[in-house]
C-alpha positions in Angstrom: 51.7 78.6 72.7 54.4 81.0 72.3 58.2 81.2 73.2 59.6 83.3 76.1 61.2 86.5 74.9 64.6 85.6 76.3 64.3 82.2 74.6 63.3 83.7 71.3 66.5 85.8 71.4 68.6 82.9 72.5 67.2 80.9 69.5 68.1 83.7 67.0 71.5 83.9 68.5 72.0 80.1 68.1 70.9 80.1 64.5 72.4 83.3 63.2 75.5 83.9 65.5 76.3 80.3 66.5 76.0 81.2 70.2 75.2 78.0 72.2 72.0 77.9 74.6 73.5 76.8 77.9 72.2 73.3 79.0 70.1 73.0 75.9 71.8 73.5 72.4 75.6 73.4 71.7 76.5 74.6 68.3 80.0 73.0 68.5 78.7 69.5 69.1 78.9 68.7 65.4 80.5 70.3 62.4 78.2 73.5 62.4 77.6 75.7 59.4 79.8 78.8 59.4 77.6 80.4 56.9 73.9 80.7 56.2 72.7 81.1 52.6 70.1 83.5 51.1 68.0 82.7 48.0 65.8 84.9 45.9 62.4 83.6 44.9 59.9 84.7 42.2 57.0 83.6 44.4 56.6 82.3 48.0 58.3 79.0 48.3 55.7 78.0 51.0 56.1 76.2 54.4 56.7 72.8 52.7 59.1 74.3 50.0 62.9 74.2 49.6 65.3 76.9 48.7 64.9 75.6 45.1 61.2 76.2 45.1 60.4 79.2 42.9 64.0 80.2 42.9 64.7 83.1 40.5 66.5 82.3 37.3 68.8 84.9 35.5 72.0 84.8 33.9 74.6 85.4 36.5 72.5 83.8 39.4 71.7 80.5 37.8 74.7 78.3 38.1 76.3 80.5 40.8 76.3 80.3 44.5 73.6 81.8 46.9 74.5 84.9 49.1 76.5 83.7 52.1 76.5 85.5 55.4 78.6 84.4 58.3 77.0 82.9 61.5 78.6 85.6 63.7 77.8 88.8 65.2 79.7 90.4 62.2 77.2 88.7 59.7 73.9 89.1 61.7 72.7 91.7 64.3 70.4 90.0 66.8 68.6 92.2 69.3 65.2 92.5 71.0 64.0 89.0 69.4 64.8 90.2 65.8 67.6 89.6 63.5 68.9 91.5 60.5 72.0 91.2 58.2 74.8 93.3 59.7 75.6 94.7 56.2 73.9 94.9 52.7 73.6 91.3 51.2 74.5 91.4 47.6 73.6 88.7 44.9 75.3 88.0 41.6 74.7 90.7 39.0 72.3 90.1 36.2 74.2 89.6 32.8 71.2 88.5 30.8 67.5 87.7 31.2 65.3 89.1 33.8 63.3 88.0 36.8 61.3 89.6 39.7 62.3 88.6 43.3 59.2 88.6 45.6 60.5 86.5 48.3 63.8 85.6 50.2 64.8 82.5 52.0 67.7 81.8 54.5 68.7 78.2 54.3 71.8 75.7 54.6 73.2 75.1 51.2 75.0 77.6 48.8 74.4 76.0 45.6 71.6 77.7 43.5 68.9 75.2 42.6 69.8 72.8 45.6 66.5 71.9 47.5 68.0 72.8 50.8 66.1 73.4 54.0 64.5 76.7 54.5 65.2 78.1 58.0 63.2 81.3 57.4 61.5 83.0 54.4 59.5 86.2 53.8 58.2 88.6 51.3 60.5 91.3 49.8 58.9 94.8 50.0 59.5 96.3 47.6 60.0 93.5 45.0 63.3 93.4 43.4 63.0 93.8 39.7 66.1 92.1 38.1 67.3 93.2 34.7 70.6 93.2 32.7 73.1 95.2 35.0 71.1 95.1 38.3 72.8 93.5 41.3 70.0 92.5 43.7 70.5 93.5 47.4 68.8 92.9 50.7 69.7 95.7 53.1 70.6 95.6 56.7 67.2 97.1 57.5 65.5 93.9 56.6 64.3 91.9 59.7 63.1 88.7 60.8 61.2 88.8 64.2 60.6 85.8 66.5 57.2 86.0 68.4 
């Protein structure tokens, strides 16, 4: 069973833009997150994983905070049952060590290494090879599609 197209778009707007779904979900009923947090992974964190599962470790990222993107139309573009960052998302620059990011996740906690809930995850194509001086980025052409 799948979701209807209108509801798919509504769900993405609720999660990424904090827009309520009339008569169903009210974002303001609690203390909602104002940002979502992106983590980089060296392998798929899996369906049962957390944002800490296979999270990359390089000097500059470890001990830092994950990339925050506001839950607004200025942070995320939702259209046609797809969502993309509204602008390029930059992670901390590598100042030592190396890693290869093969996956990215979107979750609920800013602290690198925190075993927070994954809302969405996916493979990075191409992979991001991280070495000294490299600032990993996810562009606004990266998309998540509900269907």
